[in-house]
C-alpha positions in Angstrom: 0.0 -0.1 0.1 1.3 3.5 -0.9 1.9 5.7 1.7 0.6 9.7 1.7 3.3 11.5 0.2 4.8 15.5 0.7 5.6 16.5 -2.8 4.1 15.6 -6.1 6.1 16.1 -9.1 4.1 16.8 -12.2 5.2 15.5 -15.9 3.6 18.2 -17.1 3.3 21.6 -18.7 0.0 24.0 -19.3 -3.5 23.9 -18.4 -3.6 20.5 -16.8 -0.3 20.5 -14.9 -2.1 23.9 -13.1 -4.8 22.2 -12.5 -3.1 19.3 -10.6 -1.1 22.1 -8.9 -4.2 24.4 -7.8 -5.7 20.5 -6.1 -2.6 19.2 -5.0 -1.7 22.9 -2.9 -5.6 22.6 -1.9 -4.8 19.2 -0.5 -1.7 20.6 1.7 0.2 18.8 -0.6 4.1 21.0 -1.8 4.0 21.2 -6.0 7.4 20.4 -8.2 7.0 21.9 -12.4 9.0 20.5 -14.9 9.2 23.3 -17.7 11.9 23.2 -21.3 13.8 26.0 -22.5 10.3 27.2 -24.1 8.3 27.2 -21.1 11.1 29.1 -19.1 8.8 31.5 -17.4 5.3 29.1 -18.3 2.3 29.6 -16.0 2.5 26.0 -14.1 6.5 27.1 -13.4 5.4 29.8 -11.5 2.3 28.0 -9.7 4.5 25.5 -8.3 6.5 25.3 -5.2 9.4 24.6 -7.0 10.2 24.6 -10.9 13.0 23.0 -12.1 14.5 22.9 -16.5 14.3 19.0 -18.1 15.9 20.2 -21.9 15.4 22.1 -24.6 12.6 23.2 -26.2 11.8 19.5 -28.7 9.1 16.9 -26.4 11.7 14.4 -26.9 14.0 16.2 -24.9 12.0 17.3 -23.0 8.8 16.1 -21.8 9.4 12.8 -22.6 12.5 12.2 -21.7 12.1 10.3 -19.3 15.4 10.1 -17.5 15.4 14.0 -16.9 12.0 13.7 -15.4 13.3 11.3 -12.9 16.3 13.5 -12.0 14.1 16.4 -11.0 11.9 14.5 -9.0 15.1 13.4 -7.3 17.0 16.8 -7.2 13.4 18.3 -5.3 13.1 15.0 -3.1 9.4 14.5 -4.3 7.5 11.3 -3.4 5.4 11.0 -6.3 4.8 11.7 -9.7 1.5 13.2 -11.5 1.7 12.2 -15.4 -1.8 14.5 -16.5 -2.3 13.9 -20.2 -0.1 13.4 -22.8 3.3 13.4 -23.0 4.0 9.9 -20.7 1.0 9.8 -19.6 0.3 6.5 -21.1 3.9 4.8 -21.8 4.2 1.8 -19.3 8.2 2.2 -19.4 7.4 5.5 -17.8 5.0 4.2 -15.3 7.1 1.1 -14.3 10.3 3.8 -14.1 9.1 5.8 -11.6 7.8 3.1 -9.4 11.6 1.0 -9.5 12.5 4.7 -8.5 10.5 4.1 -5.4 8.1 6.8 -6.0 4.7 7.1 -6.4 3.5 6.8 -10.1 -0.2 8.7 -9.8 -1.7 6.8 -12.6 -3.1 2.8 -13.3 -0.1 0.1 -13.1 2.3 -0.2 -16.3 0.2 -3.7 -16.9 -2.5 -2.0 -17.6 -1.3 0.1 -19.7 -0.3 -1.9 -21.4 -2.5 -3.4 -21.8 -5.5 -1.2 -22.2 -2.5 1.8 -23.4 -2.2 -0.3 -27.3 -5.4 -0.4 -29.2 -4.7 -3.6 -30.7 -4.8 -5.5 -27.7 -7.4 -3.7 -25.8 -9.6 -4.7 -29.0 -8.8 -8.4 -28.2 -9.4 -8.1 -24.7 -12.3 -6.7 -25.0 -13.9 -9.1 -27.4 -12.8 -11.8 -25.0 -14.8 -10.4 -22.9 -18.3 -10.9 -25.0 -17.8 -6.7 -25.9 -18.9 -4.7 -29.5 -16.4 -4.8 -31.6 -16.0 -3.1 -35.6 -14.8 -4.9 -38.0 -10.9 -4.4 -39.2 -6.8 -5.2 -38.5 -5.1 -5.0 -35.3 -2.3 -7.4 -36.3 1.4 -8.2 -35.9 1.9 -7.2 -39.9 2.5 -4.3 -39.9 3.3 -3.6 -44.2 1.1 -2.3 -46.8 -0.3 -5.7 -48.5 -1.1 -6.6 -45.1 -3.5 -3.7 -44.4 -4.7 -3.4 -48.3 -5.9 -6.9 -48.0 -7.4 -6.0 -44.8 -9.1 -3.0 -46.1 -10.5 -5.5 -48.9 -11.9 -7.1 -46.4 -13.5 -4.8 -43.6 -14.7 -2.9 -47.3 -14.4 1.1 -47.4 -14.4 3.8 -45.9 -11.9 2.7 -42.9 -10.1 4.4 -40.2 -5.7 4.2 -39.5 -5.4 4.7 -35.9 -2.2 5.0 -33.6 -2.2 1.3 -31.7 -0.6 3.2 -29.3 -2.1 6.4 -29.0 -5.6 8.7 -28.6 -6.6 12.4 -28.7 -7.2 12.0 -32.8 -3.6 12.1 -33.5 -2.5 10.0 -36.9 -6.3 9.0 -37.5 -6.3 9.5 -41.2 -10.4 8.6 -42.7 -9.8 6.3 -46.2 -12.1 6.0 -49.4 -10.4 4.1 -51.7 -7.9 1.6 -52.0 -5.6 4.1 -54.2 -5.0 6.4 -51.2 -4.4 3.7 -48.5 -0.5 3.6 -49.2 0.1 7.3 -48.8 -2.4 7.7 -46.3 -0.7 4.3 -44.1 2.7 6.9 -44.6 1.6 9.6 -43.1 -0.7 8.3 -40.2 3.3 5.9 -39.7 4.4 9.4 -39.6 2.6 10.6 -37.0 1.9 8.5 -34.9 6.2 8.1 -34.4 6.3 11.9 -33.8 3.3 11.5 -31.4 3.6 8.4 -29.5 6.9 6.8 -30.7 5.4 3.7 -31.8 4.4 3.8 -35.6 1.9 0.7 -35.1 -1.1 1.1 -36.3 -4.8 -0.5 -36.2 -7.5 -0.3 -39.1 -11.6 0.0 -38.6 -14.3 0.1 -40.4 -15.0 3.6 -40.7 -18.8 4.2 -39.8 -19.9 7.2 -41.7 -21.7 9.0 -39.2 -22.0 8.0 -35.3 -21.7 9.7 -31.7 -18.4 9.3 -29.9 -19.8 8.4 -25.9 -17.3 7.7 -23.5 -17.1 6.8 -19.1 -15.2 7.9 -16.9 -14.4 5.0 -15.0 -11.8 5.1 -11.1 -10.4 2.5 -9.5 -8.6 2.2 -6.1 -6.0 -0.4 -4.6 -8.6 -2.5 -2.7 -10.4 -4.4 -5.5 -13.6 -1.4 -5.6 -14.2 -0.4 -9.8 -17.2 2.1 -10.2 -18.0 4.4 -12.9 -19.4 7.9 -13.1 -21.3 7.9 -15.6 -20.8 9.0 -18.9 -20.1 11.7 -22.0 -20.4 13.0 -25.9 -17.9 13.8 -27.1 -19.4 13.9 -30.9 -18.4 16.9 -31.9 -15.7 17.0 -33.4 -13.3 18.6 -35.8 -10.9 15.5 -37.9 -11.3 13.6 -34.9 -10.5 16.2 -32.7 -13.0 17.3 -29.9 -14.4 20.7 -29.6 -17.3 21.0 -26.7 -17.9 17.4 -25.1 -20.9 17.6 -22.0 -22.4 15.1 -19.8 -24.6 13.6 -19.0 -25.0 11.9 -22.6 -28.2 13.3 -24.2 -31.0 11.7 -26.0 -28.6 8.0 -25.1 -31.6 5.2 -25.1 -31.6 3.9 -21.2 -30.6 0.3 -22.7 -27.7 1.9 -24.3 -26.6 3.5 -21.7 -26.4 0.6 -18.6 -24.8 -1.5 -21.8 -21.2 0.9 -21.8 -21.2 1.1 -18.3 -21.0 -2.5 -17.8 -18.5 -2.7 -20.5 -16.8 0.0 -19.4 -16.7 -1.7 -15.8 -15.8 -4.6 -16.9 -13.4 -3.3 -19.4 -11.4 -2.0 -15.9 -11.3 -5.2 -13.7 -10.2 -6.9 -16.5 -6.7 -5.3 -16.3 -6.7 -5.2 -13.0 -6.7 -1.1 -13.3 -6.4 1.5 -10.5 -7.4 5.4 -10.5 -9.0 7.5 -13.2 -9.6 6.2 -16.7 -11.7 6.1 -20.3 -13.5 3.9 -22.5 -14.8 5.1 -25.3 -17.5 4.5 -27.7 -19.1 4.4 -31.2 -22.9 4.3 -30.9 -24.3 4.2 -34.4 -27.8 5.8 -34.7 -29.6 2.3 -33.9 -27.9 2.9 -30.6 -25.4 0.2 -31.1 -22.6 0.9 -29.5 -18.7 -0.3 -30.3 -15.3 -0.3 -28.2 -12.6 1.8 -29.7 -10.2 2.3 -26.9 -9.5 2.7 -23.0 -7.7 5.7 -22.3 -4.9 4.9 -19.0 -5.0 8.6 -18.1 -7.3 12.0 -17.2 -9.0 12.5 -19.7 -9.4 16.3 -21.5 -12.8 16.8 -20.3 -12.6 15.3 -17.0 -14.5 18.6 -15.7 -17.8 18.3 -17.5 -17.8 14.8 -15.2 -16.7 17.1 -12.0 -19.4 19.9 -13.0 -21.9 16.4 -13.2 -20.8 14.8 -9.7 -19.4 18.1 -7.3 -16.0 15.6 -7.4 -12.5 16.8 -8.0 -11.4 14.0 -9.7 -7.5 14.9 -9.3 -7.8 14.8 -5.9 -9.3 11.2 -5.9 -6.3 10.7 -8.0 -4.2 11.1 -5.6 -6.3 9.7 -2.7 -6.0 6.5 -4.4 -1.8 6.6 -5.0 -2.2 7.2 -1.4 -3.6 3.9 -0.9 -7.0 5.3 -0.2 -10.1 3.9 -1.1 -13.0 5.1 -3.3 -15.1 7.4 -1.1 -17.8 6.6 -2.3 -19.5 3.9 -3.5 -21.7 3.1 -7.0 -24.8 3.7 -5.7 -23.7 6.8 -3.9 -22.5 8.9 -6.6 -25.7 11.0 -8.4 -25.4 12.8 -11.6 -27.4 15.8 -11.7 -27.9 19.0 -14.2 -25.9 19.4 -17.0 -22.3 20.6 -18.1 -20.6 21.9 -21.8 -17.0 22.0 -21.9 -15.3 24.4 -25.1 -11.9 24.0 -25.8 -10.1 27.3 -26.2 -7.4 27.3 -29.1 -5.1 29.8 -31.3 -6.1 28.6 -34.5 -8.0 29.4 -37.5 -11.5 27.5 -38.1 -10.9 29.9 -41.2 -8.6 28.2 -43.2 -8.3 24.1 -41.9 -8.0 25.3 -38.1 -4.4 25.3 -39.2 -2.3 26.3 -35.4 -1.7 29.7 -34.6 1.7 31.1 -32.9 2.0 34.0 -30.1 1.8 36.0 -27.4 -1.4 36.5 -25.8 -1.8 40.0 -25.6 -4.6 40.9 -23.5 -7.2 38.3 -22.2 -10.5 37.9 -20.8 -12.8 35.7 -19.3 -16.6 35.6 -17.8 -16.6 35.2 -14.0 -19.5 33.2 -13.2 -18.1 29.9 -15.6 -14.8 27.8 -14.4 -12.1 28.7 -16.8 -9.5 25.9 -16.9 -6.2 27.9 -18.3 -2.6 27.7 -18.4 -2.3 30.8 -20.6 -1.6 34.2 -18.9 -1.6 37.7 -20.8 2.5 37.6 -21.8 2.4 33.7 -21.8 3.2 32.6 -25.6 1.4 29.6 -27.5 4.9 28.3 -29.8 5.2 25.5 -32.4 6.2 23.5 -30.0 3.4 22.1 -28.4 -0.8 21.9 -28.4 -2.4 25.4 -29.0 -4.8 24.9 -25.9 -5.7 28.6 -24.3 -8.8 27.3 -22.1 -11.1 25.2 -21.0 -14.6 27.1 -21.0 -16.5 24.5 -18.8 -20.3 25.8 -18.5 -23.4 24.2 -15.8 -26.5 24.3 -15.6 -30.1 22.9 -14.2 -30.5 21.0 -18.4 -28.6 20.2 -21.3 -30.3 24.1 -22.7 -29.5 26.4 -19.8 -26.5 24.4 -19.7 -25.3 26.3 -23.4 -26.9 28.8 -23.3 -24.6 29.8 -20.2 -22.0 28.7 -22.6 -22.4 31.0 -25.0 -22.8 33.2 -23.1 -19.6 32.9 -21.5 -17.9 32.5 -25.1 -20.0 35.8 -25.8 -17.4 37.6 -22.6 -14.5 35.8 -24.0 -12.0 38.2 -25.1 -8.4 37.2 -26.6 -6.0 39.2 -28.5 -2.6 38.7 -29.9 -3.6 35.3 -32.2 -6.4 33.8 -34.3 -9.0 32.1 -32.1 -11.9 29.4 -33.0 -13.2 31.7 -30.2 -16.2 32.7 -32.8 -17.0 29.1 -34.2 -17.5 27.8 -30.4 -20.2 30.7 -30.4 -21.8 30.4 -33.3 -21.5 26.0 -32.3 -22.5 26.7 -28.8 -25.9 28.9 -30.7 -26.3 26.5 -33.5 -30.1 24.5 -34.1 -28.2 21.5 -34.8 -26.2 21.0 -32.5 -29.1 22.6 -29.8 -31.8 20.0 -30.5 -29.5 16.9 -30.0 -25.4 15.8 -30.5 -24.8 15.3 -34.4 -22.8 13.1 -35.8 -19.0 12.9 -35.7 -18.6 14.0 -39.2 -21.3 17.1 -38.8 -18.9 20.2 -38.1 -16.2 18.8 -40.7 -19.3 18.6 -43.4 -20.5 21.8 -42.3 -17.1 24.2 -41.7 -18.0 26.0 -44.9 -21.2 27.2 -43.5 -19.7 27.9 -40.0 -16.8 30.3 -40.9 -18.3 32.9 -43.0 -16.2 36.2 -42.0 -19.7 38.5 -40.5 -19.5 41.9 -42.7 -18.2 44.8 -40.9 -20.7 47.6 -39.6 -19.4 50.8 -41.0 -20.0 52.3 -37.3 -17.9 50.1 -36.0 -14.8 51.5 -38.9 -15.9 55.0 -37.5 -15.9 54.5 -34.0 -12.4 52.2 -34.3 -10.5 55.4 -36.3 -11.6 57.6 -33.0 -10.4 55.4 -31.0 -6.8 54.5 -32.6 -6.3 58.8 -33.3 -7.1 58.8 -29.9 -4.4 56.5 -28.8 -2.0 58.1 -30.9 -2.9 61.5 -30.5 0.3 63.6 -29.8 -0.4 67.1 -27.5 0.3 70.1 -30.3 -0.8 73.3 -30.7 -0.6 73.0 -34.9 -3.2 74.0 -36.4 -2.6 71.4 -39.0 -2.6 68.2 -36.9 -5.4 69.3 -35.5 -8.5 67.3 -36.5 -10.4 69.7 -37.2 -7.9 72.7 -39.1 -9.4 75.1 -40.4 -8.5 76.2 -44.0 -9.2 78.4 -46.6 -13.6 77.8 -47.3 -14.1 75.4 -44.9 -12.6 73.0 -42.2 -10.2 70.0 -43.2 -11.1 66.8 -41.4 -9.0 64.2 -40.9 -9.3 61.4 -43.0 -8.3 58.0 -41.5 -7.6 54.6 -43.2 -8.3 51.3 -41.6 -8.0 47.3 -42.9 -10.5 45.2 -41.4 -9.7 41.6 -41.0 -10.8 40.2 -44.4 -8.5 43.2 -46.1 -10.7 45.4 -47.0 -9.8 49.1 -46.8 -12.0 51.9 -45.2 -11.2 55.7 -45.6 -13.1 57.0 -42.7 -13.1 61.5 -42.7 -13.4 62.6 -39.1 -15.3 65.5 -38.5 -16.8 65.1 -35.3 -15.1 65.5 -31.5 -17.1 62.5 -30.3 -16.7 59.0 -30.4 -20.0 57.5 -32.0 -21.7 55.3 -29.2 -19.3 52.9 -26.2 -17.4 50.3 -27.1 -14.7 48.0 -25.5 -11.8 48.8 -26.8 -7.9 47.3 -27.0 -4.9 49.4 -29.0 -2.2 47.2 -29.8 0.0 49.6 -31.6 -1.6 50.4 -35.2 -4.4 47.8 -34.5 -7.5 48.6 -32.7 -10.3 45.7 -31.4 -13.9 46.9 -30.8 -15.8 44.3 -28.0 -19.1 44.6 -28.6 -22.3 42.3 -28.7 -19.8 39.6 -28.4 -18.0 40.0 -31.6 -14.4 40.9 -31.0 -14.0 43.3 -34.7 -10.1 44.1 -35.6 -8.6 47.3 -38.0 -5.2 48.2 -38.6 -4.2 51.6 -39.8 -3.3 52.3 -43.5 0.0 54.5 -43.5 -0.9 55.1 -48.0 2.5 56.3 -48.5 3.9 53.4 -46.7 1.1 50.8 -48.0 1.4 52.2 -52.0 5.9 51.8 -51.9 4.9 48.2 -50.7 6.5 45.9 -54.0 4.3 44.1 -55.7 4.5 40.2 -54.6 3.9 38.0 -56.4 1.3 34.7 -56.3 3.8 32.5 -57.5 4.4 31.2 -54.3 3.2 28.5 -52.0 4.0 29.8 -48.7 4.7 28.3 -44.9 1.4 29.0 -43.4 2.7 28.3 -39.8 6.2 28.0 -38.7 7.6 24.3 -38.7 9.7 21.4 -39.9 9.5 19.9 -43.0 9.0 15.9 -43.5 8.1 15.0 -46.8 8.4 16.8 -50.4 6.5 15.3 -53.1 7.7 17.5 -55.8 10.8 18.2 -58.0 11.2 21.2 -59.9 10.1 20.9 -63.6 7.7 18.9 -62.2 3.6 19.4 -63.5 1.0 18.9 -60.6 -2.6 19.6 -61.0 -4.7 22.0 -59.2 -5.2 20.0 -55.0 -2.3 17.9 -56.1 0.5 17.0 -52.5 3.4 19.5 -52.9 5.0 19.5 -49.4 4.4 18.0 -45.7 5.1 20.3 -43.1 5.1 18.7 -39.1 3.5 21.5 -36.9 2.2 20.6 -33.0 2.5 17.0 -33.8 0.4 17.6 -36.5 0.8 17.0 -40.2 -0.4 20.0 -43.1 0.4 19.4 -46.5 1.1 22.1 -48.5 -1.5 21.5 -52.0 -1.3 22.8 -55.4 -3.1 26.1 -55.4 -3.9 25.7 -59.1 -2.4 23.2 -62.4 0.8 24.1 -63.4 4.9 23.9 -63.0 7.5 23.4 -59.9 10.1 26.1 -60.8 11.8 25.7 -57.8 11.6 23.9 -54.0 13.4 26.0 -51.3 13.6 23.8 -48.9 14.0 20.3 -48.2 13.2 17.1 -45.3 14.8 18.2 -41.8 14.9 22.3 -42.7 13.3 24.3 -40.6 10.7 27.3 -42.2 9.1 30.0 -40.6 5.6 31.5 -41.1 5.3 33.0 -44.3 8.5 31.5 -46.7 7.9 30.9 -49.7 8.7 27.0 -49.6 7.4 26.2 -53.6 7.9 28.3 -56.6 5.7 27.5 -59.6 4.3 28.4 -62.5 0.3 28.2 -63.3 -0.3 26.7 -66.6 -1.5 28.8 -69.0 
């Protein structure tokens, strides 16, 4: 049996590290943060009692470096390590190394991680227990030929998944046999980069299911129970966007079956701690086992909100050897909770991750916000671009969604592009507010959901006054005043602004009073107005400087973000068709394929595999076909 520990090292970063630190502090446990060079001074390092550097920015050299983390534990005299989620949280070798070092691992035993952390093995265990499974392939032969044969037997479409990980990384939907080899290569690369293991499994792809998962907990005294279920159906490219608990409009027999199957799965491997068993549910209500995540989930706050429990506290108490504080019969789910993931990403541009420094940040006071970011902190290319999780609760789903929508209206982030506006739209969209749609709904409808709003001319006028006031300098020169006199008429000041869509607004300022009342933020020559839940930004344009800019040729393909070149599909002189893959960038552990904007000929390839590129750099020069 474990003993209570006094010092806890958190082998993670960002939001989840801050979340763990707060609960540990409330329990009187001293905390130790670890950080990479890119995270020096990050919020989690400021919140912890002690912070220790563990290496360079790349995760493989820091947050995935087992020896560095164990070294930090030794230096800080920590008695326990919490892995958070992601990174090493589902690495059985890490759990073994922690235990071998005489420390407490706040998570399941290595044997359970190994059994359920590998999707192929987990499916075999569930099959042995009689659980519902999708047809597919999880064999040891990982050759292209084996997958091609399996896909033909399974029938298209199929989905490829990394066997060693989750979170949507490395998952590829394949609709035709001709596309399978390239999808296999890409999935293997992402699996290797994210989880250190390129092994894949293949399953029949359900076109329009729901994604429902069950939170389970187990202690070292043989008690296993479920903490009800969550619906995580609203996804884009297999990445969860909005989660909720409990799962709405789920047949009661399906709900009961999911709870029982999840507990059975945990018992079958001698599970300890927090875990999540995930299922796909087809339109008829038939569930199919997907995987078990042997860690705390990103979306655990919605379960906390409906149960009134602190799941991190439960994790720590179980790791200390205590029995679960409640029985299954004592657990009650009350009300409804929803969580939106606020990310630094451009939803209108393929959800490309964004980087930058947060210059302004405001969250509403009446909802729960879990974040690892404050003003002045940076989102970098090295890690997940999450800014915060915004969680709203209500007595019913309608109220919870309304509170979430209002909270998103009142959320303000400047310094980088975020998905806030998309989240606001989703929280009010009738297809979602009626009941969770299927997991491919967002990918199908995204083109209708990220349309740029038209700019109210009154906002442009207000912005012009704000930017002029912000840059005004005291002067007695009549020619520098907005209403300076000149022969026969008053000379107005004209301000030229460009909005986010690129449209120019020429605004003559002839009145002294700013029209309307808006909250605003000025950053350099950019002014942002906050009104009615909208954030509208304008940039002041210097006509002389603007006209002097050199013409920029459009015969280039530019990097949409900083990243590393991991594949080049073309060479100089090659003819390409519109949409053909040209080059693949890796950024934030995800692959981004740059494609030909039109049919033409490649003139030059400016970077090779392994090269680092900056945002906006010309990577391919091409010549359109005439």
